[in-house]
N, CA, C and O of each residue as an XYZ file, in Angstrom:
456
protein
N      -7.295     12.909     42.019
C      -7.098     13.279     43.415
C      -7.791     12.227     44.295
O      -8.951     11.893     44.051
N      -7.099     11.704     45.308
C      -7.724     10.719     46.200
C      -8.893     11.317     46.981
O      -8.922     12.510     47.283
N      -9.844     10.459     47.295
C     -10.992     10.846     48.099
C     -10.939     10.104     49.423
O     -10.642      8.910     49.463
N     -11.228     10.815     50.504
C     -11.313     10.230     51.841
C     -12.787     10.189     52.224
O     -13.475     11.209     52.180
N     -13.269      9.002     52.602
C     -14.656      8.855     53.058
C     -14.625      8.555     54.550
O     -13.985      7.597     54.983
N     -15.317      9.375     55.333
C     -15.387      9.199     56.785
C     -16.704      8.487     57.085
O     -17.766      9.106     57.138
N     -16.609      7.187     57.279
C     -17.789      6.328     57.375
C     -18.665      6.679     58.571
O     -19.889      6.702     58.445
N     -18.066      6.954     59.726
C     -18.885      7.231     60.900
C     -19.350      8.693     60.952
O     -19.724      9.198     62.010
N     -19.321      9.344     59.822
C     -19.922     10.674     59.661
C     -20.870     10.622     58.463
O     -20.857     11.501     57.602
N     -21.681      9.586     58.432
C     -22.628      9.390     57.323
C     -21.927      9.424     55.969
O     -22.441      9.992     55.005
N     -20.750      8.809     55.910
C     -19.967      8.701     54.678
C     -19.588     10.061     54.089
O     -19.585     10.235     52.870
N     -19.271     11.015     54.952
C     -18.790     12.323     54.518
C     -17.511     12.119     53.702
O     -16.649     11.334     54.096
N     -17.382     12.806     52.585
C     -16.199     12.654     51.749
C     -15.532     13.995     51.480
O     -16.165     15.050     51.502
N     -14.224     13.912     51.224
C     -13.475     15.079     50.781
C     -12.288     14.617     49.954
O     -11.781     13.510     50.141
N     -11.852     15.465     49.047
C     -10.686     15.168     48.225
C      -9.449     15.727     48.891
O      -9.502     16.743     49.584
N      -8.335     15.052     48.672
C      -7.070     15.502     49.248
C      -5.947     15.219     48.254
O      -6.081     14.386     47.358
N      -4.868     15.915     48.431
C      -3.724     15.809     47.534
C      -2.967     14.498     47.747
O      -2.693     14.119     48.886
N      -2.635     13.820     46.682
C      -1.799     12.619     46.756
C      -0.477     13.003     47.411
O       0.139     14.000     47.036
N      -0.044     12.216     48.383
C       1.199     12.495     49.104
C       1.001     13.398     50.309
O       1.895     13.528     51.145
N      -0.170     14.024     50.401
C      -0.494     14.851     51.563
C      -1.127     13.991     52.648
O      -1.537     12.860     52.386
N      -1.205     14.513     53.842
C      -1.810     13.750     54.933
C      -3.330     13.881     54.909
O      -3.883     14.815     54.329
N      -3.979     12.937     55.543
C      -5.437     12.982     55.660
C      -5.853     14.253     56.400
O      -6.809     14.919     56.001
N      -5.145     14.590     57.470
C      -5.480     15.791     58.242
C      -5.327     17.054     57.400
O      -6.170     17.948     57.476
N      -4.274     17.142     56.607
C      -4.092     18.316     55.746
C      -5.254     18.437     54.764
O      -5.757     19.535     54.526
N      -5.680     17.311     54.195
C      -6.819     17.325     53.285
C      -8.093     17.772     53.974
O      -8.882     18.529     53.409
N      -8.292     17.301     55.198
C      -9.477     17.707     55.961
C      -9.457     19.204     56.231
O     -10.476     19.881     56.100
N      -8.309     19.708     56.603
C      -8.202     21.139     56.921
C      -8.424     22.014     55.688
O      -9.117     23.028     55.770
N      -7.845     21.635     54.549
C      -8.022     22.396     53.312
C      -9.498     22.444     52.919
O      -9.990     23.461     52.429
N     -10.197     21.324     53.142
C     -11.615     21.235     52.785
C     -12.551     21.686     53.902
O     -13.768     21.539     53.796
N     -11.984     22.232     54.964
C     -12.756     22.739     56.106
C     -13.641     21.656     56.731
O     -14.764     21.919     57.161
N     -13.105     20.432     56.768
C     -13.776     19.304     57.401
C     -13.348     19.289     58.864
O     -12.155     19.330     59.168
N     -14.306     19.232     59.751
C     -14.014     19.209     61.176
C     -13.233     17.944     61.518
O     -13.734     16.834     61.333
N     -12.009     18.109     62.017
C     -11.173     16.975     62.407
C     -10.368     17.405     63.619
O      -9.648     18.403     63.576
N     -10.489     16.666     64.674
C      -9.837     17.041     65.930
C      -8.326     16.804     65.873
O      -7.870     15.761     65.403
N      -7.561     17.778     66.355
C      -6.107     17.670     66.466
C      -5.622     18.765     67.410
O      -6.215     19.841     67.481
N      -4.563     18.489     68.119
C      -4.039     19.472     69.077
C      -2.551     19.741     68.938
O      -2.103     20.852     69.221
N      -1.779     18.759     68.512
C      -0.324     18.899     68.558
C       0.270     19.528     67.303
O       1.492     19.620     67.183
N      -0.559     19.955     66.379
C      -0.046     20.578     65.167
C       0.540     19.579     64.178
O       1.375     19.942     63.349
N       0.113     18.338     64.259
C       0.570     17.333     63.309
C       1.917     16.728     63.630
O       2.622     16.268     62.731
N       2.284     16.722     64.895
C       3.593     16.204     65.304
C       3.549     14.772     65.841
O       4.560     14.275     66.337
N       2.418     14.110     65.753
C       2.242     12.728     66.245
C       2.496     12.635     67.743
O       3.113     11.682     68.219
N       2.018     13.629     68.479
C       2.242     13.653     69.924
C       0.984     13.406     70.752
O       1.074     12.943     71.889
N      -0.194     13.712     70.191
C      -1.387     13.685     71.040
C      -2.372     12.560     70.721
O      -3.084     12.110     71.619
N      -2.437     12.099     69.492
C      -3.349     11.032     69.111
C      -4.782     11.462     68.874
O      -5.631     10.615     68.598
N      -5.084     12.753     68.971
C      -6.477     13.189     68.820
C      -6.978     13.099     67.383
O      -8.187     13.163     67.159
N      -6.097     12.954     66.413
C      -6.520     12.836     65.014
C      -6.637     11.379     64.590
O      -6.740     11.091     63.397
N      -6.622     10.461     65.543
C      -6.598      9.036     65.233
C      -7.771      8.591     64.369
O      -8.858      9.167     64.414
N      -7.522      7.555     63.587
C      -8.540      6.976     62.711
C      -8.193      5.513     62.484
O      -7.064      5.087     62.727
N      -9.167      4.753     62.020
C      -8.938      3.365     61.640
C      -9.331      3.243     60.175
O     -10.438      3.621     59.790
N      -8.425      2.713     59.360
C      -8.669      2.556     57.926
C      -9.513      1.311     57.690
O      -9.168      0.217     58.136
N     -10.615      1.494     56.988
C     -11.534      0.403     56.682
C     -11.263     -0.156     55.295
O     -11.267     -1.370     55.089
N     -11.031      0.734     54.357
C     -10.857      0.322     52.979
C      -9.869      1.261     52.306
O      -9.817      2.447     52.632
N      -9.093      0.744     51.378
C      -8.116      1.546     50.673
C      -6.757      1.405     51.320
O      -6.582      0.693     52.308
N      -5.808      2.099     50.740
C      -4.427      1.969     51.202
C      -3.763      3.336     51.304
O      -3.904      4.183     50.422
N      -3.048      3.526     52.381
C      -2.252      4.729     52.594
C      -0.785      4.356     52.490
O      -0.439      3.175     52.485
N       0.084      5.367     52.406
C       1.512      5.073     52.447
C       1.838      4.419     53.790
O       1.108      4.596     54.766
N       2.915      3.678     53.833
C       3.328      2.995     55.065
C       3.574      4.020     56.168
O       4.009      5.138     55.889
N       3.299      3.648     57.416
C       3.544      4.578     58.529
C       5.025      4.943     58.649
O       5.903      4.108     58.433
N       5.280      6.184     58.992
C       6.652      6.614     59.257
C       7.103      5.998     60.577
O       6.298      5.425     61.311
N       8.368      6.118     60.866
C       8.894      5.581     62.121
C       8.221      6.243     63.325
O       7.921      5.571     64.312
N       7.987      7.537     63.250
C       7.333      8.262     64.343
C       5.901      7.757     64.545
O       5.482      7.500     65.673
N       5.160      7.619     63.450
C       3.782      7.145     63.558
C       3.748      5.705     64.060
O       2.930      5.365     64.915
N       4.624      4.863     63.540
C       4.671      3.464     63.954
C       4.954      3.355     65.456
O       4.353      2.526     66.140
N       5.857      4.178     65.966
C       6.175      4.190     67.387
C       4.938      4.535     68.215
O       4.676      3.907     69.241
N       4.178      5.537     67.764
C       2.968      5.954     68.470
C       1.922      4.844     68.443
O       1.330      4.516     69.471
N       1.698      4.268     67.260
C       0.690      3.217     67.099
C       1.026      2.014     67.969
O       0.164      1.502     68.684
N       2.274      1.563     67.913
C       2.689      0.403     68.700
C       2.583      0.676     70.200
O       2.254     -0.219     70.979
N       2.858      1.900     70.593
C       2.756      2.282     72.002
C       1.330      2.195     72.519
O       1.102      1.882     73.687
N       0.372      2.475     71.643
C      -1.029      2.395     72.039
C      -1.541      0.965     71.994
O      -2.562      0.659     72.608
N      -0.853      0.086     71.280
C      -1.293     -1.294     71.177
C      -2.690     -1.412     70.613
O      -3.501     -2.198     71.102
N      -2.967     -0.646     69.603
C      -4.322     -0.515     69.077
C      -4.650     -1.582     68.054
O      -4.434     -2.765     68.316
N      -5.149     -1.213     66.935
C      -5.619     -2.080     65.865
C      -4.609     -2.004     64.719
O      -3.983     -0.960     64.539
N      -4.428     -3.067     63.942
C      -3.458     -3.010     62.843
C      -3.740     -1.910     61.812
O      -2.814     -1.434     61.156
N      -5.000     -1.505     61.662
C      -5.350     -0.461     60.697
C      -5.442      0.931     61.321
O      -5.888      1.874     60.669
N      -5.029      1.060     62.567
C      -5.049      2.334     63.275
C      -3.982      3.250     62.680
O      -2.848      2.827     62.459
N      -4.342      4.490     62.424
C      -3.400      5.469     61.881
C      -3.659      6.834     62.505
O      -4.707      7.072     63.104
N      -2.696      7.714     62.355
C      -2.831      9.112     62.765
C      -3.058      9.936     61.501
O      -2.241      9.893     60.581
N      -4.144     10.677     61.448
C      -4.468     11.467     60.262
C      -3.398     12.507     59.963
O      -3.212     12.894     58.809
N      -2.694     12.962     60.993
C      -1.647     13.972     60.786
C      -0.402     13.396     60.136
O       0.433     14.143     59.626
N      -0.270     12.093     60.148
C       0.917     11.434     59.600
C       0.614     10.578     58.378
O       1.488     10.382     57.533
N      -0.603     10.068     58.268
C      -0.979      9.130     57.207
C      -1.068      9.839     55.863
O      -1.910     10.717     55.672
N      -0.198      9.456     54.935
C      -0.149     10.089     53.615
C      -0.937      9.277     52.598
O      -0.912      8.046     52.588
N      -1.636     10.015     51.744
C      -2.509      9.404     50.748
C      -1.751      8.937     49.519
O      -0.794      9.568     49.070
N      -2.209      7.808     48.989
C      -1.722      7.298     47.713
C      -2.715      7.718     46.636
O      -3.530      8.615     46.851
N      -2.643      7.063     45.473
C      -3.543      7.387     44.359
C      -5.005      7.069     44.638
O      -5.888      7.840     44.263
N      -5.271      5.949     45.289
C      -6.641      5.485     45.452
C      -7.401      6.157     46.570
O      -6.862      6.965     47.327
N      -8.662      5.800     46.652
C      -9.544      6.324     47.688
C      -9.379      5.518     48.971
O      -8.904      4.382     48.950
N      -9.775      6.116     50.075
C      -9.663      5.460     51.374
C     -10.909      5.756     52.196
O     -11.471      6.849     52.127
N     -11.333      4.759     52.980
C     -12.464      4.924     53.903
C     -11.939      4.741     55.316
O     -11.157      3.828     55.582
N     -12.373      5.617     56.230
C     -11.871      5.588     57.600
C     -13.005      5.798     58.607
O     -14.094      6.258     58.264
N     -12.715      5.447     59.848
C     -13.552      5.768     61.011
C     -12.699      6.670     61.880
O     -11.557      6.324     62.183
N     -13.221      7.817     62.288
C     -12.451      8.710     63.152
C     -12.591      8.311     64.617
O     -13.679      7.972     65.084
N     -11.484      8.359     65.322
C     -11.507      8.042     66.745
C     -12.242      9.090     67.553
O     -12.898      8.768     68.544
N     -12.137     10.356     67.133
C     -12.783     11.443     67.867
C     -14.290     11.247     67.900
O     -14.935     11.485     68.921
N     -14.852     10.809     66.766
C     -16.298     10.629     66.686
C     -16.777      9.430     67.487
O     -17.972      9.284     67.748
N     -15.842      8.573     67.876
C     -16.171      7.418     68.717
C     -15.735      7.671     70.159
O     -15.653      6.741     70.961
N     -15.457      8.922     70.479
C     -15.107      9.292     71.848
C     -13.736      8.846     72.299
O     -13.458      8.843     73.499
N     -12.871      8.470     71.377
C     -11.498      8.024     71.657
C     -11.427      6.774     72.519
O     -10.334      6.365     72.911
N     -12.556      6.162     72.825
C     -12.538      4.948     73.631
C     -12.249      3.774     72.711
O     -12.926      3.583     71.701
N     -11.253      3.001     73.061
C     -10.806      1.903     72.215
C     -11.962      1.005     71.778
O     -12.075      0.669     70.599
N     -12.813      0.619     72.714
C     -13.916     -0.276     72.395
C     -14.902      0.374     71.422
O     -15.412     -0.293     70.522
N     -15.171      1.661     71.596
C     -16.106      2.369     70.718
C     -15.520      2.535     69.314
O     -16.232      2.399     68.319
N     -14.233      2.825     69.239
C     -13.577      2.961     67.936
C     -13.623      1.629     67.195
O     -13.952      1.582     66.010
N     -13.294      0.552     67.895
C     -13.296     -0.764     67.257
C     -14.708     -1.212     66.879
O     -14.892     -1.878     65.861
N     -15.703     -0.854     67.686
C     -17.096     -1.179     67.351
C     -17.520     -0.430     66.085
O     -18.184     -1.002     65.221
N     -17.143      0.833     65.972
C     -17.459      1.615     64.772
C     -16.747      1.018     63.555
O     -17.315      0.967     62.464
N     -15.524      0.574     63.742
C     -14.766     -0.071     62.675
C     -15.461     -1.344     62.211
O     -15.649     -1.556     61.013
N     -15.840     -2.191     63.167
C     -16.505     -3.449     62.832
C     -17.827     -3.200     62.111
O     -18.139     -3.889     61.140
N     -18.603     -2.226     62.572
C     -19.880     -1.902     61.929
C     -19.653     -1.434     60.498
O     -20.394     -1.816     59.593
N     -18.637     -0.611     60.293
C     -18.345     -0.105     58.961
C     -17.880     -1.226     58.036
O     -18.236     -1.244     56.858
N     -17.104     -2.142     58.550
C     -16.631     -3.266     57.744
C     -17.794     -4.137     57.277
O     -17.755     -4.686     56.176
N     -18.800     -4.263     58.086
C     -19.957     -5.089     57.738
C     -20.815     -4.465     56.654
O     -21.531     -5.173     55.946
N     -20.752     -3.143     56.515
C     -21.584     -2.448     55.532
C     -20.870     -2.195     54.219
O     -21.502     -1.741     53.265
N     -19.571     -2.473     54.135
C     -18.868     -2.166     52.880
C     -19.037     -3.223     51.832
O     -18.500     -3.092     50.732
């Protein structure tokens, strides 16, 4: 089972089902993760930046949202990002206050420590 490590939460980890979304894994494990639209890729509150590991390619809906925000190449929506076999490390946007600069600063800090 893949493991998700949330770096900007003191490396909090949880296991999730392969092929399931990061948000679904967080919810099953009762991990606090902000979301409002019910996983429809409409609000962006579940945003994260992938630091390490690989997820399935973004769907057309997720890609449209990501490109619209003009964010970072590793930016993903937890409600849409599906897990592969391996482990993944992420920074949550909610924990960085959703401010682009704060999210990217948390990403850069995490990259330096890996």
